[in-house]
C-alpha positions as CSV (number, residue, x, y, z in Angstrom):
1,M,20.9,4.6,13.1
2,P,20.5,7.1,16.0
3,L,17.3,9.2,16.3
4,P,17.7,12.9,15.7
5,V,17.5,15.4,18.5
6,L,14.1,17.1,18.4
7,P,12.0,19.2,20.8
8,G,9.7,17.2,23.0
9,P,6.3,16.3,21.5
10,D,3.1,17.9,22.4
11,P,1.6,16.0,25.3
12,G,-1.6,15.5,23.3
13,L,0.2,14.1,20.2
14,G,-1.9,11.4,18.6
15,L,-1.1,11.5,14.9
16,V,2.2,11.7,13.0
17,V,2.3,12.0,9.2
18,V,5.6,10.7,7.7
19,V,6.7,12.0,4.2
20,P,9.8,10.6,2.6
21,A,11.4,12.9,0.0
22,L,14.1,12.2,-2.5
23,A,15.0,14.9,-5.0
24,E,11.5,16.4,-4.6
25,P,11.1,19.8,-6.2
26,N,7.6,20.3,-4.8
27,A,7.6,18.9,-1.3
28,I,6.4,22.2,0.0
29,S,3.2,21.7,-1.9
30,T,2.6,18.5,0.0
31,M,3.3,20.2,3.3
32,D,0.9,23.0,2.4
33,S,-1.7,20.4,1.6
34,V,-1.4,18.7,5.0
35,A,-1.2,22.0,6.8
36,A,-4.5,23.1,5.1
37,A,-6.4,20.1,6.3
38,S,-8.9,20.3,9.2
39,R,-7.4,19.4,12.5
40,P,-8.5,16.4,14.6
41,D,-8.9,16.5,18.4
42,C,-5.3,15.3,18.9
43,A,-2.1,17.2,18.2
44,V,-0.5,16.4,14.9
45,E,3.1,16.3,13.7
46,L,4.5,16.2,10.1
47,L,7.9,14.6,9.5
48,L,9.6,15.3,6.2
49,V,12.4,12.7,5.7
50,I,14.8,14.1,3.1
51,N,16.9,11.2,2.1
52,A,19.6,10.0,-0.4
53,P,22.3,7.4,-0.6
54,E,25.8,8.3,0.4
55,D,27.0,7.9,-3.2
56,A,24.3,10.2,-4.7
57,G,25.2,12.3,-7.7
58,V,25.7,16.0,-7.8
59,Q,22.3,16.8,-9.3
60,L,20.4,14.7,-6.7
61,R,22.3,16.3,-3.9
62,R,21.5,19.7,-5.2
63,L,17.8,19.0,-5.4
64,N,17.8,17.6,-1.9
65,E,19.7,20.7,-0.6
66,N,17.1,23.0,-2.2
67,C,14.3,20.9,-0.7
68,Y,15.9,21.0,2.8
69,R,16.4,24.7,2.7
70,E,12.9,25.5,1.4
71,A,11.3,23.1,3.9
72,C,13.2,24.6,6.8
73,D,12.2,28.1,5.7
74,W,8.6,26.9,5.5
75,V,8.7,25.5,9.1
76,R,10.3,28.7,10.4
77,G,7.5,30.7,8.8
78,R,4.7,28.8,10.5
79,H,3.2,29.6,13.9
80,D,0.5,27.0,14.1
81,G,0.7,25.1,17.4
82,S,-1.8,22.4,16.2
83,L,0.6,21.1,13.6
84,K,4.3,20.8,14.4
85,C,6.7,20.1,11.5
86,H,10.2,18.6,11.5
87,V,12.6,18.4,8.6
88,L,15.0,15.4,8.9
89,D,18.2,15.2,6.9
90,Y,19.2,11.6,6.0
91,C,21.2,12.4,2.9
92,A,24.1,10.0,3.5
93,L,22.3,6.6,3.9
94,P,24.3,3.4,3.3
95,A,24.2,2.8,-0.5
96,D,23.3,-0.9,-0.1
97,H,20.1,-0.1,1.8
98,A,19.1,3.4,0.7
99,G,15.7,3.6,-0.8
100,V,12.1,4.5,-0.1
101,G,11.7,1.6,2.3
102,L,14.5,2.7,4.6
103,A,13.4,6.4,4.3
104,R,9.9,5.4,5.3
105,K,11.2,3.2,8.1
106,L,13.4,6.0,9.5
107,G,10.5,8.4,9.6
108,M,8.0,5.9,11.0
109,D,10.5,4.8,13.7
110,I,10.9,8.4,14.8
111,A,7.1,8.8,14.7
112,L,6.8,5.8,17.0
113,A,9.3,7.4,19.5
114,R,7.4,10.7,19.4
115,L,4.1,9.1,20.1
116,A,5.6,6.9,22.8
117,A,6.7,10.1,24.6
118,S,3.2,11.6,24.5
119,D,0.7,11.5,27.4
120,S,-1.1,8.5,25.9
121,G,2.1,6.7,24.9
122,C,0.6,5.7,21.5
123,G,-1.2,7.0,18.5
124,I,-1.5,6.7,14.7
125,I,1.4,6.8,12.1
126,A,0.3,7.8,8.7
127,S,2.5,7.3,5.6
128,L,2.4,9.8,2.8
129,D,4.7,10.7,-0.2
130,A,6.2,14.1,-1.2
131,D,4.4,14.2,-4.5
132,C,0.9,13.9,-3.1
133,Q,-2.0,16.3,-2.2
134,V,-4.6,15.4,0.4
135,A,-8.3,16.2,0.9
136,P,-9.2,18.7,3.6
137,T,-10.6,15.8,5.6
138,Y,-7.4,13.8,5.6
139,L,-6.3,14.3,9.2
140,T,-9.7,14.2,10.8
141,A,-10.8,11.1,8.8
142,V,-7.7,9.2,9.8
143,E,-8.1,10.1,13.5
144,E,-11.8,9.4,13.5
145,Y,-11.5,6.0,11.8
146,F,-9.1,4.6,14.4
147,T,-11.2,6.1,17.3
148,D,-14.4,4.6,15.9
149,T,-12.8,1.2,14.9
150,P,-10.8,0.0,17.9
151,A,-10.3,-3.5,16.3
152,A,-8.4,-2.0,13.3
153,L,-4.6,-2.6,13.4
154,G,-4.1,-0.4,10.4
155,A,-5.9,1.0,7.4
156,T,-5.5,1.9,3.7
157,I,-6.7,5.3,2.6
158,C,-8.7,6.0,-0.5
159,F,-6.5,7.4,-3.3
160,E,-7.2,8.8,-6.7
161,H,-4.7,10.1,-9.3
162,P,-5.7,13.6,-10.2
163,I,-6.6,12.9,-13.8
164,D,-7.9,16.4,-14.7
165,E,-4.6,18.0,-13.4
166,T,-2.4,15.5,-15.3
167,P,-0.7,16.7,-18.5
168,A,-2.8,15.5,-21.5
169,E,-0.1,13.3,-22.9
170,L,0.0,11.3,-19.6
171,R,-3.7,11.2,-18.9
172,Q,-4.5,7.9,-20.6
173,A,-1.4,6.2,-19.1
174,I,-2.5,7.1,-15.5
175,I,-6.1,6.1,-16.1
176,D,-4.9,2.7,-17.4
177,Y,-2.5,2.2,-14.5
178,E,-5.0,3.0,-11.9
179,L,-7.5,0.7,-13.6
180,H,-4.9,-2.1,-13.4
181,L,-4.6,-1.5,-9.6
182,R,-8.3,-1.5,-9.1
183,C,-8.9,-4.5,-11.3
184,Y,-6.5,-6.5,-9.1
185,K,-8.1,-5.5,-5.9
186,Q,-11.7,-6.2,-7.1
187,G,-10.5,-9.5,-8.7
188,L,-9.1,-10.6,-5.3
189,A,-12.3,-9.6,-3.6
190,A,-14.4,-11.6,-6.1
191,A,-12.1,-14.6,-5.4
192,G,-12.8,-14.4,-1.7
193,S,-9.2,-13.4,-0.8
194,P,-8.8,-11.6,2.6
195,Y,-5.9,-9.8,1.0
196,A,-8.0,-7.7,-1.3
197,H,-6.5,-4.4,-0.3
198,H,-4.6,-1.6,-2.1
199,T,-1.0,-1.5,-1.0
200,V,0.0,2.1,-1.7
201,G,2.7,3.6,0.5
202,S,1.3,7.1,0.3
203,A,-2.1,6.0,1.5
204,L,-1.8,3.9,4.6
205,A,-1.9,4.3,8.4
206,V,-1.1,2.1,11.4
207,R,-1.4,2.1,15.1
208,S,2.0,2.9,16.7
209,E,1.9,-0.1,19.1
210,I,1.1,-2.5,16.2
211,Y,3.9,-0.9,14.1
212,A,6.3,-1.6,17.0
213,Q,5.1,-5.2,17.5
214,E,5.5,-6.0,13.8
215,G,9.1,-4.8,13.8
216,G,8.4,-1.6,11.9
217,M,8.6,-0.9,8.2
218,N,11.0,-3.0,6.1
219,R,13.9,-1.5,4.2
220,R,13.0,-2.7,0.7
221,A,13.9,-0.3,-2.1
222,A,10.5,-0.9,-3.7
223,G,7.4,-2.7,-2.6
224,E,7.9,-2.0,1.0
225,D,4.2,-0.9,1.3
226,F,3.0,-4.2,-0.1
227,Y,5.0,-6.3,2.3
228,F,4.1,-4.2,5.3
229,I,0.4,-4.3,4.6
230,N,0.6,-8.0,3.9
231,K,2.1,-8.5,7.4
232,L,-0.8,-6.5,9.0
233,L,-3.4,-8.4,7.1
234,K,-2.0,-11.7,8.3
235,R,-2.3,-10.5,11.9
236,G,-5.8,-9.0,11.9
237,K,-8.1,-6.3,10.7
238,V,-6.9,-3.7,8.2
239,G,-9.7,-1.3,7.3
240,S,-10.4,1.2,4.6
241,I,-10.6,4.9,5.3
242,N,-13.2,6.1,2.8
243,G,-14.0,9.5,4.2
244,T,-11.0,11.2,2.6
245,T,-8.7,11.0,-0.3
246,V,-4.9,11.0,-1.1
247,F,-4.1,12.3,-4.6
248,P,-0.7,10.9,-5.7
249,S,1.1,12.6,-8.6
250,A,1.0,11.0,-12.1
251,R,4.6,11.5,-13.2
252,V,7.3,9.6,-15.0
253,S,10.0,8.1,-12.7
254,E,12.9,5.8,-13.0
255,R,13.5,5.4,-9.3
256,V,11.9,2.0,-8.8
257,P,11.1,-0.8,-11.3
258,F,7.4,-0.7,-10.7
259,G,4.7,1.6,-9.4
260,T,3.1,4.7,-10.8
261,G,6.2,6.4,-12.2
262,A,7.5,3.2,-13.8
263,A,4.1,2.5,-15.4
264,I,3.9,6.0,-16.9
265,L,7.4,5.6,-18.3
266,R,6.5,2.2,-19.9
267,A,3.4,3.7,-21.4
268,R,5.6,5.6,-23.8
269,T,6.4,2.4,-25.6
270,E,3.8,-0.2,-24.7
271,S,0.1,-0.3,-23.7
272,Q,-1.0,-1.1,-20.2
273,T,-2.0,-4.7,-19.6
274,T,-3.3,-6.5,-16.6
275,Y,-4.1,-10.0,-15.4
276,A,-6.8,-11.9,-17.3
277,P,-10.1,-12.1,-15.3
278,A,-9.8,-15.9,-15.6
279,V,-7.0,-15.9,-13.0
280,Y,-9.4,-14.6,-10.3
281,R,-12.0,-17.3,-11.1
282,E,-9.1,-19.8,-10.9
283,L,-7.9,-18.3,-7.6
284,R,-11.4,-18.9,-6.1
285,L,-11.3,-22.6,-7.2
286,F,-7.8,-22.9,-5.9
287,R,-8.7,-21.5,-2.5
288,N,-11.7,-23.8,-2.3
289,A,-9.6,-26.9,-3.3
290,L,-6.9,-26.0,-0.9
291,A,-9.3,-25.7,2.0
292,A,-11.2,-28.9,1.1
293,F,-8.2,-31.3,1.3
294,S,-6.4,-29.3,4.1
295,L,-9.3,-29.1,6.5
296,N,-10.6,-32.6,5.8
297,D,-7.2,-34.3,6.2
298,R,-7.1,-35.3,2.6
299,P,-3.9,-35.9,0.5
300,A,-2.0,-32.8,-0.7
301,P,-3.1,-31.7,-4.2
302,S,0.3,-32.6,-5.6
303,D,-0.7,-36.2,-5.2
304,P,-1.1,-37.4,-8.8
305,V,-4.1,-39.6,-8.0
306,R,-6.1,-36.4,-7.5
307,S,-7.4,-34.9,-10.7
308,E,-8.5,-31.2,-10.4
309,P,-6.3,-30.1,-7.5
310,S,-3.3,-31.8,-9.1
311,N,-3.5,-29.1,-11.8
312,Y,-1.8,-26.9,-9.2
313,A,0.9,-29.3,-8.2
314,P,3.8,-27.4,-9.9
315,F,2.9,-24.2,-8.1
316,L,2.4,-25.9,-4.7
317,D,5.7,-27.9,-5.1
318,S,7.5,-24.6,-5.8
319,M,6.0,-23.2,-2.5
320,A,6.9,-26.4,-0.5
321,F,3.2,-26.7,0.5
322,D,3.3,-30.4,1.4
323,Q,6.0,-29.8,4.0
324,W,4.2,-26.8,5.4
325,L,0.9,-28.8,5.6
326,R,2.4,-31.7,7.4
327,K,4.1,-29.5,10.0
328,T,1.1,-27.4,10.5
329,R,-1.3,-30.3,11.0
330,A,1.1,-31.6,13.6
331,N,1.0,-28.4,15.6
332,V,-2.6,-27.2,15.5
333,A,-5.4,-28.4,17.8
334,S,-8.5,-27.7,15.8
335,V,-9.9,-27.3,12.3
336,E,-10.4,-23.6,13.0
337,S,-6.7,-23.1,13.8
338,L,-5.7,-24.9,10.6
339,D,-8.1,-22.8,8.6
340,S,-6.5,-19.7,10.1
341,Q,-3.1,-20.9,9.3
342,L,-4.1,-21.7,5.8
343,N,-5.3,-18.2,5.3
344,R,-2.0,-17.0,6.6
345,W,-0.1,-19.3,4.2
346,L,-2.0,-18.1,1.2
347,D,-1.2,-14.5,2.0
348,G,-0.9,-11.6,-0.4
349,F,2.6,-12.5,-1.5
350,R,1.7,-16.2,-2.3
351,T,-1.5,-15.1,-3.9
352,M,0.4,-12.8,-6.2
353,K,2.9,-15.6,-6.9
354,F,0.0,-17.9,-7.8
355,I,-1.6,-15.3,-10.1
356,N,1.8,-14.8,-11.8
357,W,2.2,-18.6,-12.2
358,L,-1.3,-18.8,-13.8
359,T,-0.4,-15.9,-16.1
360,A,2.8,-17.5,-17.3
361,S,1.3,-21.0,-17.7
362,R,-2.3,-20.5,-18.7
363,Y,-3.8,-17.0,-19.0
364,P,-1.7,-14.3,-20.7
365,R,-2.2,-10.7,-19.7
366,V,-4.9,-8.8,-21.5
367,P,-5.5,-5.1,-22.3
368,V,-6.6,-3.4,-19.1
369,A,-9.8,-1.9,-20.5
370,D,-11.0,-5.4,-21.6
371,A,-10.3,-6.8,-18.2
372,A,-12.0,-3.9,-16.5
373,R,-15.1,-4.3,-18.6
374,R,-15.3,-8.0,-17.9
375,I,-14.7,-7.7,-14.1
376,L,-17.4,-5.0,-13.8
377,G,-19.8,-7.0,-15.9
378,S,-19.3,-10.3,-14.1
379,G,-20.0,-8.5,-10.8
380,G,-23.3,-7.1,-12.2
381,H,-21.9,-3.5,-12.2
382,C,-22.1,-0.9,-14.9
383,A,-19.4,-1.6,-17.5
384,A,-20.5,1.1,-20.0
385,G,-18.3,3.8,-21.3
386,Q,-14.6,4.3,-22.0
387,S,-11.7,3.7,-19.6
388,Q,-12.2,6.8,-17.5
389,A,-15.9,6.0,-16.9
390,M,-15.0,2.5,-15.8
391,L,-12.3,3.9,-13.5
392,E,-14.9,6.1,-11.8
393,Q,-17.1,3.1,-11.3
394,F,-14.2,1.1,-9.7
395,R,-13.4,4.1,-7.5
396,L,-17.0,4.0,-6.2
397,L,-16.9,0.3,-5.7
398,D,-13.7,0.7,-3.6
399,R,-15.6,3.2,-1.4
400,G,-18.4,0.8,-1.0
401,K,-20.7,2.6,-3.5
402,E,-21.9,2.2,-7.0
403,R,-22.8,4.4,-9.9
404,V,-26.5,4.6,-10.5
């Protein structure tokens, strides 16, 4: 798909914020929020990617037309040279591929080209959504993190759903959903997984050269953020930007089968559950067992003569682990290389598959508040109070802090 014709970028461009928008009535609010943030040393651009499939209905098209017109008026009314904004019209995308993944990819690909044309030839691409607000430190914190952390390929940004601003009837649902996300991340961390990162598309950033080397964003209609961050984690360091916050909206949505909107919709008919804490203890045992026989040239755990590791044989067989291990052992020169390849094999995707396998076969999902209390308690953290109090403790833990 050809790139749009835009004015040349500021020579000092170093940060581009990409915002996909589909039938968004309040995209201007997100643009206002970014524009109100303190400016970093580099020039900044904001790309609003208004998108829709070519077979979109009349109502969706009308919402997009209103959004496009309002956004263009907003841009024309601005005279701030430190933040250039461009509104992109992609409202006739191929129906088979249209979705948030393609929209995010289009915007990030354009951001890549803009940064490549700057004096430095590179910079940072930040991904946001059109139903978010950002803290005043958003732009400066992103720029400073990558300046201060040269080894970081990308980063996730702290996020918090704005509970106090959420309608009362949705408040418990969003608390429970965010608790589920944070239980999963802290559970992976307790299991020693290097893939213990949030994967939220509205709260990530990546170096432009790494984005290019990894082939850009994928076109998935949902979960594009999970797969993209998983690729970065397999390659190298992905950090956490804790000096600012993205505030995603807590609203009902039927656009994708999972995520915030879908969780809020389900909350009308069912309570939020999450993975049983036992799956994370089992994940730690599994990781250790996998390393023990792989790194010491022992038989694969699907071998029936092995007792404890053979408990995982059905999962490993479904992942064709034996074939992978034989091929990998034949092509690595050291134990260190094999260990690295093993960590790449048991990536975020296979880790989630393993947890889902355990959930289906051994440990059914549990109420999210019960899991949150047990995860906090097992880590020696304060587990007192109701769901919102526990959520605040998880938020602090994600920032590397703890309630006193």
